[in-house]
Each structure stands twice: as structure tokens, then as C-alpha cells.
Biopython code that builds the backbone (N, CA, C, O; Angstrom):
import numpy as np
from Bio.PDB.StructureBuilder import StructureBuilder

atoms = [
    (1, "MET", "N", (9.932, -9.751, -24.095)),
    (1, "MET", "CA", (8.617, -9.283, -23.700)),
    (1, "MET", "C", (7.944, -9.699, -22.727)),
    (1, "MET", "O", (7.908, -10.873, -22.360)),
    (2, "ALA", "N", (7.078, -8.344, -21.991)),
    (2, "ALA", "CA", (6.280, -8.888, -20.404)),
    (2, "ALA", "C", (5.094, -8.383, -20.885)),
    (2, "ALA", "O", (4.869, -7.367, -21.544)),
    (3, "PHE", "N", (3.958, -9.731, -20.215)),
    (3, "PHE", "CA", (2.970, -9.775, -20.161)),
    (3, "PHE", "C", (2.610, -9.410, -18.871)),
    (3, "PHE", "O", (3.352, -9.572, -17.903)),
    (4, "GLN", "N", (0.881, -8.655, -18.794)),
    (4, "GLN", "CA", (0.810, -9.164, -17.546)),
    (4, "GLN", "C", (-0.492, -9.780, -17.373)),
    (4, "GLN", "O", (-1.133, -9.734, -18.423)),
    (5, "PHE", "N", (-1.241, -10.463, -16.209)),
    (5, "PHE", "CA", (-1.923, -11.036, -15.945)),
    (5, "PHE", "C", (-2.685, -10.704, -14.651)),
    (5, "PHE", "O", (-2.268, -9.804, -13.921)),
    (6, "THR", "N", (-3.442, -11.183, -14.444)),
    (6, "THR", "CA", (-4.348, -11.326, -12.973)),
    (6, "THR", "C", (-3.963, -12.357, -12.106)),
    (6, "THR", "O", (-4.020, -13.570, -12.307)),
    (7, "VAL", "N", (-3.608, -11.813, -11.226)),
    (7, "VAL", "CA", (-3.592, -13.028, -9.783)),
    (7, "VAL", "C", (-4.582, -12.401, -8.614)),
    (7, "VAL", "O", (-4.775, -11.232, -8.279)),
    (8, "THR", "N", (-5.056, -13.477, -8.196)),
    (8, "THR", "CA", (-6.122, -13.752, -6.894)),
    (8, "THR", "C", (-5.408, -14.612, -5.628)),
    (8, "THR", "O", (-5.179, -15.820, -5.572)),
    (9, "ILE", "N", (-5.207, -13.822, -4.884)),
    (9, "ILE", "CA", (-4.824, -14.408, -3.734)),
    (9, "ILE", "C", (-6.124, -14.782, -2.796)),
    (9, "ILE", "O", (-7.253, -14.299, -2.710)),
    (10, "GLU", "N", (-5.413, -15.924, -2.097)),
    (10, "GLU", "CA", (-6.717, -15.974, -0.727)),
    (10, "GLU", "C", (-5.915, -16.472, 0.081)),
    (10, "GLU", "O", (-4.852, -17.015, -0.221)),
    (11, "LYS", "N", (-6.471, -16.292, 1.443)),
    (11, "LYS", "CA", (-5.541, -16.185, 2.556)),
    (11, "LYS", "C", (-6.658, -17.592, 3.388)),
    (11, "LYS", "O", (-7.879, -17.483, 3.280)),
    (12, "ASP", "N", (-6.021, -18.856, 4.190)),
    (12, "ASP", "CA", (-6.518, -19.279, 4.848)),
    (12, "ASP", "C", (-5.782, -19.775, 5.709)),
    (12, "ASP", "O", (-4.692, -19.295, 6.022)),
    (13, "ASP", "N", (-6.563, -21.367, 6.474)),
    (13, "ASP", "CA", (-5.654, -21.128, 7.945)),
    (13, "ASP", "C", (-4.329, -21.859, 7.842)),
    (13, "ASP", "O", (-3.603, -22.037, 8.820)),
    (14, "GLU", "N", (-3.956, -22.403, 6.235)),
    (14, "GLU", "CA", (-2.643, -23.155, 6.145)),
    (14, "GLU", "C", (-1.689, -22.146, 5.367)),
    (14, "GLU", "O", (-0.696, -22.668, 4.861)),
    (15, "GLY", "N", (-1.880, -20.531, 5.171)),
    (15, "GLY", "CA", (-1.147, -19.716, 4.734)),
    (15, "GLY", "C", (-2.103, -18.918, 3.371)),
    (15, "GLY", "O", (-3.249, -18.493, 3.521)),
    (16, "TYR", "N", (-1.457, -18.866, 2.309)),
    (16, "TYR", "CA", (-1.922, -18.301, 1.107)),
    (16, "TYR", "C", (-2.163, -19.362, -0.435)),
    (16, "TYR", "O", (-1.688, -20.471, -0.681)),
    (17, "TYR", "N", (-2.868, -18.691, -1.070)),
    (17, "TYR", "CA", (-3.455, -19.634, -2.170)),
    (17, "TYR", "C", (-3.781, -18.675, -3.476)),
    (17, "TYR", "O", (-4.568, -17.730, -3.423)),
    (18, "ALA", "N", (-3.039, -19.076, -4.673)),
    (18, "ALA", "CA", (-2.999, -17.884, -5.611)),
    (18, "ALA", "C", (-3.222, -19.096, -6.928)),
    (18, "ALA", "O", (-2.797, -20.238, -7.108)),
    (19, "HIS", "N", (-4.129, -18.152, -7.705)),
    (19, "HIS", "CA", (-4.355, -18.694, -9.199)),
    (19, "HIS", "C", (-4.347, -17.636, -10.139)),
    (19, "HIS", "O", (-4.029, -16.525, -9.713)),
    (20, "CYS", "N", (-4.702, -17.795, -11.607)),
    (20, "CYS", "CA", (-4.439, -17.107, -12.195)),
    (20, "CYS", "C", (-5.535, -17.573, -13.279)),
    (20, "CYS", "O", (-5.601, -18.591, -13.968)),
    (21, "PRO", "N", (-6.297, -16.540, -13.179)),
    (21, "PRO", "CA", (-7.444, -17.133, -14.185)),
    (21, "PRO", "C", (-7.526, -16.955, -15.436)),
    (21, "PRO", "O", (-8.384, -17.550, -16.087)),
    (22, "GLN", "N", (-6.489, -15.949, -16.111)),
    (22, "GLN", "CA", (-6.261, -16.412, -17.264)),
    (22, "GLN", "C", (-5.497, -17.702, -18.186)),
    (22, "GLN", "O", (-5.405, -18.047, -19.364)),
    (23, "LEU", "N", (-5.102, -18.084, -17.048)),
    (23, "LEU", "CA", (-4.368, -19.573, -17.281)),
    (23, "LEU", "C", (-4.920, -20.704, -16.710)),
    (23, "LEU", "O", (-4.355, -20.972, -15.649)),
    (24, "PRO", "N", (-5.970, -21.611, -17.057)),
    (24, "PRO", "CA", (-6.387, -22.668, -16.498)),
    (24, "PRO", "C", (-5.310, -23.559, -15.691)),
    (24, "PRO", "O", (-4.352, -24.017, -16.313)),
    (25, "GLY", "N", (-5.503, -23.881, -13.910)),
    (25, "GLY", "CA", (-4.661, -24.990, -13.572)),
    (25, "GLY", "C", (-3.545, -24.005, -13.246)),
    (25, "GLY", "O", (-2.439, -24.525, -13.098)),
    (26, "CYS", "N", (-3.602, -22.990, -13.138)),
    (26, "CYS", "CA", (-1.960, -22.429, -13.043)),
    (26, "CYS", "C", (-2.161, -21.747, -11.614)),
    (26, "CYS", "O", (-2.539, -20.575, -11.616)),
    (27, "GLN", "N", (-1.984, -22.255, -10.646)),
    (27, "GLN", "CA", (-2.275, -22.155, -9.566)),
    (27, "GLN", "C", (-0.940, -22.465, -8.036)),
    (27, "GLN", "O", (-0.451, -23.591, -7.945)),
    (28, "SER", "N", (-0.675, -21.751, -7.371)),
    (28, "SER", "CA", (0.366, -22.215, -6.471)),
    (28, "SER", "C", (-0.302, -21.562, -4.749)),
    (28, "SER", "O", (-1.353, -20.973, -4.493)),
    (29, "GLN", "N", (0.806, -21.978, -3.882)),
    (29, "GLN", "CA", (0.514, -21.364, -2.582)),
    (29, "GLN", "C", (1.738, -21.611, -1.865)),
    (29, "GLN", "O", (2.626, -22.439, -2.065)),
    (30, "GLY", "N", (1.591, -20.671, -0.937)),
    (30, "GLY", "CA", (2.633, -20.284, 0.205)),
    (30, "GLY", "C", (2.433, -19.928, 1.771)),
    (30, "GLY", "O", (1.423, -19.457, 2.293)),
    (31, "GLU", "N", (3.497, -20.230, 2.302)),
    (31, "GLU", "CA", (2.881, -20.198, 3.848)),
    (31, "GLU", "C", (2.352, -18.357, 4.218)),
    (31, "GLU", "O", (1.551, -17.903, 5.034)),
    (32, "THR", "N", (3.289, -17.655, 3.128)),
    (32, "THR", "CA", (3.570, -16.243, 3.544)),
    (32, "THR", "C", (3.050, -15.698, 2.353)),
    (32, "THR", "O", (3.005, -16.347, 1.307)),
    (33, "LEU", "N", (2.537, -14.190, 2.494)),
    (33, "LEU", "CA", (2.046, -13.381, 1.156)),
    (33, "LEU", "C", (3.147, -13.159, 0.265)),
    (33, "LEU", "O", (3.000, -12.895, -0.929)),
    (34, "GLU", "N", (4.264, -13.267, 0.857)),
    (34, "GLU", "CA", (5.712, -12.977, -0.121)),
    (34, "GLU", "C", (6.093, -14.294, -0.919)),
    (34, "GLU", "O", (6.860, -14.236, -1.879)),
    (35, "GLU", "N", (5.492, -15.561, -0.459)),
    (35, "GLU", "CA", (6.166, -16.774, -0.753)),
    (35, "GLU", "C", (5.128, -16.954, -1.728)),
    (35, "GLU", "O", (5.432, -17.691, -2.666)),
    (36, "VAL", "N", (3.951, -16.446, -1.733)),
    (36, "VAL", "CA", (2.977, -17.116, -2.602)),
    (36, "VAL", "C", (3.000, -16.138, -3.558)),
    (36, "VAL", "O", (2.219, -16.364, -4.482)),
    (37, "LYS", "N", (3.676, -15.060, -3.653)),
    (37, "LYS", "CA", (3.558, -13.987, -4.878)),
    (37, "LYS", "C", (4.981, -14.481, -5.774)),
    (37, "LYS", "O", (4.954, -14.499, -7.004)),
    (38, "ALA", "N", (6.111, -14.842, -5.053)),
    (38, "ALA", "CA", (7.192, -15.148, -5.765)),
    (38, "ALA", "C", (6.672, -16.763, -6.446)),
    (38, "ALA", "O", (7.269, -17.048, -7.485)),
    (39, "ASN", "N", (5.801, -17.646, -6.035)),
    (39, "ASN", "CA", (5.747, -18.628, -6.360)),
    (39, "ASN", "C", (4.532, -19.078, -7.470)),
    (39, "ASN", "O", (4.412, -20.120, -8.114)),
    (40, "ILE", "N", (3.769, -17.982, -7.429)),
    (40, "ILE", "CA", (2.962, -17.861, -8.552)),
    (40, "ILE", "C", (3.569, -17.061, -9.642)),
    (40, "ILE", "O", (3.370, -17.337, -10.825)),
    (41, "GLN", "N", (4.028, -16.445, -9.400)),
    (41, "GLN", "CA", (5.026, -15.624, -10.818)),
    (41, "GLN", "C", (6.000, -16.675, -11.499)),
    (41, "GLN", "O", (6.318, -16.468, -12.670)),
    (42, "GLU", "N", (6.577, -17.982, -10.727)),
    (42, "GLU", "CA", (7.107, -18.652, -11.349)),
    (42, "GLU", "C", (6.295, -19.900, -11.920)),
    (42, "GLU", "O", (6.670, -20.617, -12.847)),
    (43, "ALA", "N", (5.214, -20.013, -11.257)),
    (43, "ALA", "CA", (4.476, -20.968, -11.863)),
    (43, "ALA", "C", (3.750, -20.332, -13.465)),
    (43, "ALA", "O", (3.287, -21.120, -14.290)),
    (44, "ILE", "N", (3.763, -18.558, -13.727)),
    (44, "ILE", "CA", (2.863, -18.299, -14.572)),
    (44, "ILE", "C", (4.256, -18.382, -15.782)),
    (44, "ILE", "O", (4.224, -18.743, -16.959)),
    (45, "GLU", "N", (5.449, -17.881, -14.922)),
    (45, "GLU", "CA", (6.389, -18.171, -16.049)),
    (45, "GLU", "C", (6.562, -19.260, -16.778)),
    (45, "GLU", "O", (6.534, -19.261, -18.009)),
    (46, "LEU", "N", (6.821, -20.616, -15.801)),
    (46, "LEU", "CA", (6.561, -21.454, -16.547)),
    (46, "LEU", "C", (5.602, -22.641, -17.043)),
    (46, "LEU", "O", (5.764, -23.859, -17.114)),
    (47, "TYR", "N", (4.387, -21.663, -17.401)),
    (47, "TYR", "CA", (3.467, -21.875, -17.966)),
    (47, "TYR", "C", (3.473, -21.101, -19.262)),
    (47, "TYR", "O", (2.920, -21.591, -20.246)),
    (48, "LEU", "N", (4.033, -19.983, -19.321)),
    (48, "LEU", "CA", (4.185, -19.598, -20.687)),
    (48, "LEU", "C", (5.369, -20.075, -21.442)),
    (48, "LEU", "O", (5.490, -20.004, -22.665)),
    (49, "GLU", "N", (6.225, -20.565, -20.613)),
    (49, "GLU", "CA", (7.122, -21.172, -21.634)),
    (49, "GLU", "C", (6.640, -22.182, -22.411)),
    (49, "GLU", "O", (7.433, -22.637, -23.235)),
    (50, "THR", "N", (5.144, -22.824, -22.347)),
    (50, "THR", "CA", (4.865, -24.190, -22.862)),
    (50, "THR", "C", (3.876, -23.573, -24.169)),
    (50, "THR", "O", (3.210, -24.324, -24.880)),
    (51, "LEU", "N", (3.918, -21.969, -24.350)),
    (51, "LEU", "CA", (2.885, -21.337, -25.445)),
    (51, "LEU", "C", (3.784, -20.695, -26.193)),
    (51, "LEU", "O", (4.840, -20.140, -25.890)),
    (52, "SER", "N", (3.285, -20.828, -27.113)),
    (52, "SER", "CA", (3.637, -20.160, -28.379)),
    (52, "SER", "C", (3.310, -18.225, -27.970)),
    (52, "SER", "O", (2.478, -17.898, -27.124)),
    (53, "TYR", "N", (4.052, -17.314, -28.673)),
    (53, "TYR", "CA", (3.743, -15.998, -28.718)),
    (53, "TYR", "C", (2.261, -15.664, -28.821)),
    (53, "TYR", "O", (1.554, -15.245, -27.904)),
    (54, "ALA", "N", (1.859, -15.943, -30.221)),
    (54, "ALA", "CA", (0.726, -15.813, -30.339)),
    (54, "ALA", "C", (-0.454, -16.171, -29.159)),
    (54, "ALA", "O", (-1.470, -15.491, -29.018)),
    (55, "GLU", "N", (-0.091, -17.489, -28.261)),
    (55, "GLU", "CA", (-1.042, -17.957, -27.308)),
    (55, "GLU", "C", (-0.760, -16.771, -26.211)),
    (55, "GLU", "O", (-1.629, -16.242, -25.518)),
    (56, "LYS", "N", (0.528, -16.492, -26.202)),
    (56, "LYS", "CA", (0.402, -15.964, -25.266)),
    (56, "LYS", "C", (-0.036, -14.504, -25.254)),
    (56, "LYS", "O", (-0.348, -14.051, -24.152)),
    (57, "GLN", "N", (-0.100, -13.778, -26.212)),
    (57, "GLN", "CA", (-0.762, -12.531, -26.329)),
    (57, "GLN", "C", (-1.959, -12.451, -26.413)),
    (57, "GLN", "O", (-2.373, -11.380, -25.968)),
    (58, "ALA", "N", (-3.048, -13.394, -26.950)),
    (58, "ALA", "CA", (-4.286, -13.642, -26.715)),
    (58, "ALA", "C", (-4.728, -13.740, -25.421)),
    (58, "ALA", "O", (-5.830, -13.243, -25.187)),
    (59, "LEU", "N", (-4.007, -14.369, -24.349)),
    (59, "LEU", "CA", (-4.482, -15.005, -22.784)),
    (59, "LEU", "C", (-4.168, -13.311, -22.246)),
    (59, "LEU", "O", (-5.011, -12.718, -21.573)),
    (60, "ALA", "N", (-2.827, -12.652, -22.655)),
    (60, "ALA", "CA", (-2.620, -11.417, -21.819)),
    (60, "ALA", "C", (-4.195, -10.804, -22.093)),
    (60, "ALA", "O", (-5.036, -10.617, -21.214)),
    (61, "LYS", "N", (-4.353, -10.553, -23.511)),
    (61, "LYS", "CA", (-5.639, -9.401, -23.663)),
    (61, "LYS", "C", (-7.107, -9.595, -22.826)),
    (61, "LYS", "O", (-7.967, -8.727, -22.674)),
    (62, "GLN", "N", (-7.135, -11.104, -22.289)),
    (62, "GLN", "CA", (-8.008, -10.969, -21.715)),
    (62, "GLN", "C", (-8.531, -10.387, -20.713)),
    (62, "GLN", "O", (-7.675, -10.435, -19.830)),
    (63, "GLU", "N", (-9.763, -9.677, -20.195)),
    (63, "GLU", "CA", (-10.090, -8.983, -19.636)),
    (63, "GLU", "C", (-10.514, -9.655, -18.695)),
    (63, "GLU", "O", (-11.422, -10.425, -19.006)),
    (64, "ILE", "N", (-9.972, -9.664, -16.880)),
    (64, "ILE", "CA", (-10.572, -9.886, -16.069)),
    (64, "ILE", "C", (-10.829, -9.111, -14.874)),
    (64, "ILE", "O", (-10.070, -8.751, -13.975)),
    (65, "LEU", "N", (-11.647, -8.994, -14.998)),
    (65, "LEU", "CA", (-12.290, -7.700, -13.569)),
    (65, "LEU", "C", (-12.548, -8.557, -11.939)),
    (65, "LEU", "O", (-12.987, -9.683, -11.705)),
    (66, "THR", "N", (-12.099, -7.550, -11.086)),
    (66, "THR", "CA", (-12.396, -8.060, -9.542)),
    (66, "THR", "C", (-13.052, -7.508, -9.008)),
    (66, "THR", "O", (-12.838, -6.336, -9.320)),
    (67, "MET", "N", (-14.046, -7.575, -8.107)),
    (67, "MET", "CA", (-14.775, -6.603, -7.343)),
    (67, "MET", "C", (-15.166, -7.013, -6.364)),
    (67, "MET", "O", (-14.913, -8.216, -6.290)),
    (68, "GLN", "N", (-15.897, -6.482, -5.155)),
    (68, "GLN", "CA", (-16.201, -7.011, -3.805)),
    (68, "GLN", "C", (-17.790, -6.420, -4.015)),
    (68, "GLN", "O", (-18.152, -5.330, -4.458)),
    (69, "LEU", "N", (-18.356, -7.233, -3.665)),
    (69, "LEU", "CA", (-19.870, -7.039, -3.658)),
    (69, "LEU", "C", (-20.669, -7.620, -2.623)),
    (69, "LEU", "O", (-20.607, -8.790, -2.246)),
    (70, "GLU", "N", (-21.670, -6.429, -2.051)),
    (70, "GLU", "CA", (-22.052, -6.589, -0.931)),
    (70, "GLU", "C", (-23.355, -7.034, -0.938)),
    (70, "GLU", "O", (-24.243, -6.563, -1.649)),
    (71, "VAL", "N", (-23.489, -8.039, -0.065)),
    (71, "VAL", "CA", (-25.216, -8.628, -0.763)),
    (71, "VAL", "C", (-25.940, -9.447, 0.343)),
    (71, "VAL", "O", (-25.655, -10.471, 0.965)),
    (72, "GLN", "N", (-27.095, -8.500, 0.339)),
    (72, "GLN", "CA", (-28.027, -8.782, 1.659)),
    (72, "GLN", "C", (-28.721, -10.249, 1.593)),
    (72, "GLN", "O", (-29.251, -10.714, 0.584)),
    (73, "VAL", "N", (-28.618, -10.901, 2.877)),
    (73, "VAL", "CA", (-28.742, -11.918, 3.322)),
    (73, "VAL", "C", (-29.995, -11.689, 4.302)),
    (73, "VAL", "O", (-29.978, -10.933, 5.274)),
    (74, "ALA", "N", (-31.105, -12.485, 3.874)),
    (74, "ALA", "CA", (-32.465, -12.277, 4.689)),
    (74, "ALA", "C", (-32.221, -13.341, 5.904)),
    (74, "ALA", "O", (-33.074, -13.485, 6.779)),
]
sb = StructureBuilder()
sb.init_structure("model")
sb.init_model(0)
sb.init_chain("A")
sb.init_seg("    ")
for serial, (resi, resn, name, xyz) in enumerate(atoms, 1):
    if name == "N":
        sb.init_residue(resn, " ", resi, " ")
    sb.init_atom(name, np.array(xyz, "f"), 0.0, 1.0, " ", f" {name:<3s}", serial, name[0])
structure = sb.get_structure()
């Protein structure tokens, strides 16, 4: 069974940081974009192994929206 989860990836001076908002505490990092993507996928898979099927379904159904906003600063 496959589930879809939202992942946010940020770049910083040391590489990349990723987290999954639907899974509290599920995060990872990597030196490259490819590495962080592989690492967060593994972290999500390991996280999901600890949950029941019903818990997985409930978390996957959460609606997470991401957007960019332009904010005027005086």
C-alpha cells in the first residue's frame, strides 16, 4: 500500500534539511538534494513502520498546503 506525504526541503550552508509536517519529528538532512530526498524517504518509511494501518491512513489524509507569500516590509 502506498501513501503520499508532503515533504519540505530547505537549503542551508551545510546542505539540505527535510521534514514531513504530517509526521511530527520526522526529519532528515543530506549534503546534496539527492541525498536528502533518499534520507527523508527512508525516515518516513521507518516512521510508518511504527504505525497501524488506520493511523497511516489518517495521517496521509491530512491536507498540507504550501505557498509563497510576498510580504511588504516598511
